N, C-alpha and C positions, 0 to 999 in steps of 0.2 A: 238803644233806641228809646226815645221818649214819646209818651203819648199824653196829650192834654185833652181834657174834655170841657166843653162849654155847653150850656143850654140856653136857648133863646125861647121867646114866646112861640115862635113859628115852628121850630124844630130843634132837635138835639143834633149836635155836631161833635165830631172828635177830630182833633188835629194830630196827625200821625207824622212823625218826622224822623229823619236819620241824617247823621253827618257822613259825608263822603270826602275822603282825602284826595280829591281831584278838583281842578279849577271848575268853577260854576259853568263857564262857557263850554267846556268839554262835556260835562254831564248833561247840560241842556241840549247840546247838539246830538248826543247819542240818544237820549231819552225821547227827543222829538222826531226821530227818524222812524217811520212806520216799519221798515224792514227789520228794525232791532227789537220791536215789541215782543216778539215770541221768545227772545232770550231772557227778558226780565219781567214783563208785565203779564204774568200768567192769568191774572184776573180778567184781562181783555179777551182771552180765548186761546185756542190751540192752533188756529190758523188765521191768516190775515191776507187779504188780497184787495187790489184796487179794481173796482167795478164801476164803470160809467162815472169816473171822477170821485167816487166815494170809497172810503176804506171800510171794508166789511170784515168782521171777525166772527168766527164760529166759537161760541162759548158753551161749555158743558151745562152750566146752570141756566143761562139766559137765552140760548139759541143763537140765531143769526142776528147780529147787531151791527149798526152803523156807528162808526167812531169818527168824530170830527174834532180835531185839535185846533186851538187858537193859532192864528197865523204866527209864523216865526217872528220873534221879537228880541230886543236886547235886554228886556227886563226879567227874563227867566220865567215867564208865565207859560205854563204847560196845561192850562185848563183844557178840558175835553168834555164833549157831550157824547153820551152813549144813548142811541135811540134803540129801544127794545122792539121786538116784533109787534108788541101791542100798540106802538106809537108813542109810548111814554118816553120822555127824555130825561136822563139823569145827568145833571151838571156836576162835574168833578173839578173843583179848584185845586191846582197844584202849582207850587212855586219852587224854583231853584234859586236859592239866596246865597250870595257870596258870604263866606265865613272864613276870613283869613286866606290861607292858600287853598283851602278846600271850599266846601259848600254845605248847606243844609237843604234837604229836599223835604217840603212840607205838603202833605196831602190832606185836604179837609174832607172828611167823610160825613155826609149828611144822612141822617136817618130818613128813610123813605116812609111814607104813611103806611101803617099796618105792620111795620117791622117790629118783631119782638126783641126784647133785650138780648136774647140768645142769638138771634139772627144778626143783630147789629154788631154784637161781639165777634161773630164769625166773619162778618164783612171787614171789621177792623183788623182781625188777625190776617185775613187775606191781603189787605193793603200793606200791612207791616211786613209780610213775607215777600211781597213784590219789591218793596223798598230795600229789604235786606239783600235780595237777589241783585238789584241795581247796584248796590254798594259793592257786592262781591265781584260783579262783572267789571265795574269801573276801577276798582283798586287792584 
């Protein structure tokens, strides 16, 4: 797994990626299906249900959050917004990119205001663990 870091004037971001030996279309289809989240996206929570047209996840550290993914598309865009109980929205850019017969999944982790280096590192580790689980499930 490779991790690349970039820093912009507005915020720091870390691009966390993993290669998966499955076609991009299959990985995208699996990862974009809410009923599969609990198998691989532990960062989203330990339960998920659709309530009044919204996907609600229960997360250990964040509480009850609303998760909204980008509409299904042929470009491999898996961006999703997580709305915290406070109303704060965290935008998470994710791409599934064709790489030969397999694909590369890239998650851009942006540092939230007030996040310490240690907390940002823990967030990056959690994302990397979720991507590793996705790889294990898909391969």
